[in-house]
N, C-alpha and C positions, 0 to 999 in steps of 0.2 A: 706869510700873510693870511688873514683872515678871509672866512668862507666871503663876506661880503666885497671886497677886495679883489677875490682870484675872481669874482662875476661879474666886478666892473671891468676889469682887464678882458676877459673874453669877450662881454659884448661890445667895449670898445675896436678890438680885435675882428671882430664879426661887421661892425657897419663901418670902419676902414674895408673889409675884402669888399662891401656890398657897392660903396659909393665907388673904388677901384672897376665895378665890374659894370657900374651904371655909367662913369664916363669914356669907358671903351665900348658903350654899346653905339650901333650909330644907325644912322635911316637907311633905308633900305636901297641897295646897290643897282644900278639899272647898267645897261651896255656895258658889262665885263664882259660877254662875250661874242666874237671868240677869245678865249682866255689871252692874257696880258697884263702885263703892268707887274705893278712888285708883288701880287698877290700871284703869281703863276711862277711856278718854280721854270715846269720842262712836262712837254707831251712823255707818255708812258710807251714802254718798250713793247711788242710783241713776240711772242713765242709760243710755238707749239708743240703740244703733246701728244704724243702718240699713245693711247689706249690698249695698241692692242700689245703693244712690247710689254717685255716681264714689269712689273713693277716695279725693280729694285734698279733696271734701266732709264725710267721714264723722266727724272730729270735731269738728263748727265751734260744735256748742252744748256739750260739754263745756269747750271751750277758751274760747270765749266768758267763759262764766258761771269759771273759774278761771284767767283770765289774770295776776291779779297773783302768786298762789300760785308759778304756773308761772314767770314773771319771776323771782322774788324764790330759786327755786329752781336754776333754773339758772346766774344769777349768784354763789348758794355753790361752784358744782361747778365753773363756770369760774373762779372766786378761787383752789379749795383746787387744781385741778389744774397753774393755774399756779403755783402752790407749790413744786409736784411737780417740775415742768420750769424752773425759775427763773424766768418769765415768756416762755418762747420755745413756750410753746403756743398762745398770740393769733395764729401766722401761722400756722399748720396751721387753728387752727377757723376763723379766715377765708377763707384760701388753699387748704387743703388737704380736708380734712373735705367742704364743697361741693361738693368734685370726686365723692367716693368715694361721693355718694347715689344715682346710679343706679347703681352697681355691686348696691346690694341689690335684692332680689327683687323683684315687683312681687307684692301692692298696698302692702308696706311704705313703699316709697321712697314713692310717691306720699303714702300718709297722710303721711309725715315732712314731705316740701314741705308738704302743707296744713296744717299745723299751724302751720309758721312762719310761714306764709303770716297766718294767722289773729289770731295771738299778736303779731305784731311781734319776733317772737326771728330772730334770723339763722339761717339754713339751719343752717350748721356749728355756732352752738348747740345746736340740736337735735336733730342729728346726734351731740354730744359725750354731750348726756344720757341717749340709747339708749343707747350704748356703754359709760357706766357699769356699767349694770347686768348687763351679762355679767360684768366682773370683779371683782366686791363685794358677791354678796351672801350673805350666812350664815342659815341657815333649820334649821327643823325640823319633820319631817312624819313623819304617820301614817296608816296606813290599818289597821281595823279590823273584824272580823265579830262579830257577837251569836249567841248561841246560838240564833237563828231565821235567822239566815243572811243577817243584815243589814250592809250593809256601809258603812262610817264614814270619812271622809276628813278627817282638818284639819291646818294647818299656824300656824305665828309666820313671821312674816314678817321676820327682823332683815337690817339694814341700816345700812353706814356708819361701821365697827369702821377708825378712824384716819383717819378723814376728819371733821378740827376738834373737836377739844374743847372747851366753854362751860366755863372753869372756873366759873363764880359761877352758870350755874341747874344743872351737875354734868350735864351731857347733852351728849351728841355733835350737835355741829351740823347736819351734813347727813341723819341720821334725822330730828333734829324741821323741817328744813324739809319734808322728806317729807312726813309724817302729814296738812297740809291735803289732799295732793293724791292720799291714797284714797279711789278710787271704785269702785261695782260696777258694771257693765255690762253688759245684757241686749243679745246682739248678736242681730237678726233678720235673717231672710231669707224673704221673702212674707211679712211681718205674723207667721209665728211665728218660736219662740225657736230659734235653732244651739246656740247657747252660752250660758252666763254667766260672766263672771270678775269680780275682783279684782284691780285694776291700780293703777301711778300715773300721772295726767294726763301726755301727753304722752310715752306709753313705747308704741309699736305693738309690742312682743312681749307674750306671757302668762306670768305665772309662777304663777298661779292659777287653774283654770276648772274648771267642771263640765258634762258633756254631759246633759243631765236624762236619767234610765234608763236609760245607757249607759255613761258611764266618768267618771270623776274623775282630774284631773290634776295635780300640782304638779313643781315641776324646782328642785333645788338645788344649788348650784356643789359641784365637786368640785375641792380644791384639787389643782393639780399643776404641776409647770414649764413643761408643754405647752400651758398655758392663759392665762390672765390677759392682761395687758399682751403678752405675747411673741407669744401668738394674735394678739392684734387688728393688730400691726404689721406680721406678714409678709403677713395678709388684705391689708390699705392698699399694701402693698409688692408685693403679686400672687404672693407667694410662698409661700400658702397657699390649699385651698378647701373647701367645707365650707360648711353649714348653721349661722347662729345658732341659737344653743339656744333662744331665746324666741321665736326666727320659727317655728322646726319646735313648739314647745310650741301657739303660736296652728294653725299649719297641723292639728297633729292635733285638736283641740278641733273646727275647722272642719270636715273634713272627712273625716276616718275614721269608720267606719260601725257600731264592734263592740268592745270590750274587746281581742281577740284583732289587729283589724288594727290599734290606735290603739296595742300592746304592738310589731306586728311591726318599724310606722314608725320606732316609737322605738328600737329596738335596732339598726336593720339600715342608719337615714340616716346619712350622714359627716357630721360636726360641727366646729364651728373650733375646739369647747376639749371638753374633757373635761366631763361631769354627773352627777348622778343625778338621773332621773326616777321620779317615785314614781307608781303608777296604780293605780288602784281600778275596777274593775268593776261589775257590780250582780248577781251570782250569786257563792253559797258558792263559797271558795276564790281569788275573782277579786280580787287586790289583792300588790304584787310592788313591789319597786325592782329599778330596770333601772343597771346600774352602767358607764358606758361610759367607755371611752377618746375619741378622735376618729374611728378606726375602726373599734375593736371593739368587742363588747360582753363583757366579762369577766364580768359576773355576771348571773342573775335569780333575787333571795332573793324566794320564794312565798310568800302566807301560804299554811298548810297545817294547816289544826285536827287533824286527825289524827294529827300530830305534836306537837300541841300548840302549835304555831305560829300563835296567833288573831289578831296583829298583827304587822305589820311601821313599825320607827321609821328614821328615816336622819338624821340631823344632814347634818354637810358629810364626814366620812371613812365609808372601808370597812367596810362592816358585816366582817367578819372581821378586822380589827385595832382596837388601843385607839385611842380618840380622842385628841389631842393632849390632856394633859393638864392644859395652861390652858385649856382651851377642852373639858370633859366635861357639855353636854347630855344624852347621851345615857343616862349611868345615873342619873341622878334621875327622867330622864322613862321609863326601865324599869323603875324602882321602883314611879312613881307605877299606872301602867299594870298592873302586877300586882297593885300593891294593892287596883286598883279590880276585878280582875277581867274574865273573859268575860262572866260574867250581867252585872255592873250597867255593861255600858259602852254610850253613847248620846254624842247631844253633848254635854250637858250636862258628864257626868264628863269628857270631854276637855278641853272648854275649859277644866279644874279640872287637870290634867295641864299643859297649855300654862301655866295660871297660875302654879304652881310655878317659884319661882327656883331653878337661874339658866337654864331654859328661857323662862321669861320675862325679859327682862334689858334694859337700856337702850336695847340696838337697835334693838328689838322693836318696828315701825312696827302691824302690825295682826295680829288671829287670824282666823284664814277656816276654817270652820266647814262641811264638805259631807254631806250622804245623796242616795247616786244615785237610789235609789229612788221618794224623792217630788221631786224635781229642787232640793232646799233647798240655798242657798248663805249663807250667814249671815257677818257679817262685822262686827270692831269694832276702831276704833284702841283702841291702848294705852299704857299709861304706868308706870314702873317706877321710884318715886319711891325715895332713897337710903336705909338702904344697898342696892344692888344692882349684878350685876357686868354686864356690863366699865366699870367702875371707879367 
């Protein structure tokens, strides 16, 4: 086939995918809360994690109760990774990854060892499971301020694109394996809550969390050639330093003393890969998206009610650039936010926004809702029956 014909086939394919995405978009959803109907699968179970325990023992209860689901998930990740690398990953998982666990910062390395011990899953496979989250997260996060100055922070956690399509059930394999592993965790020290998080069993980093009455935090992946597999591989080979994104998120949730302290740490800490950190506070104007390279902060995009910016919304693209046209969750989400108006914004109406296709899609594992002033964290496992993108 000549170049002209190749280009024609490609453009036809792109046009088809674009048309498919448009057909599966919908008008803003309303009255979806309390969660119910075909897009709601279940509430999320709560667990307590005692930070006063040795790190090796902290996850024991959770892992014991979710052992079968974790084993099934890790096997699916392993099978998929082997298909990517033509079966050559087995040696790395069995021989290489167990050696790098001690390169990870304390206490995360010890927690991973404890998870492997309790689950009877090999140490290398648990490390692989944690690595996957650093390169495959696709999300939507919103921080909004109402007319009374209350701050809300919500997110859809999307995961599993191109990770095993189940043609019969029209679902993504890894996405479906993850849903039974969604848990809410109350991290306590001296029998008092330090922070709360919605997470996945077996994963020691944090992607969604709230430090009650102080700040809320989510992390979205920033697609960049300097991240992903390249960053992980260079780190393993000792050619790159920096903190894992989700480890930094957890460190901030556990140790930062205020919104400004969290903002400073997220903006200045050297990272393993680029990222977006979405941060909400407990006072008017305290909400922002921090756009990071590995080394620097490119931009801090703040809520500014005086300028009419009562919310900030981040998917996986720099807010000053157009999103990739085959993955435009930003435009429909902003349309629904503007239609809702600041006067009517609250957790139920934000749940409606996150329930509108394609903001809600076949990759969505859970929706989390946070209100910092009350310390509220609500999470729900989601479904998106066909027709629903992606695809």
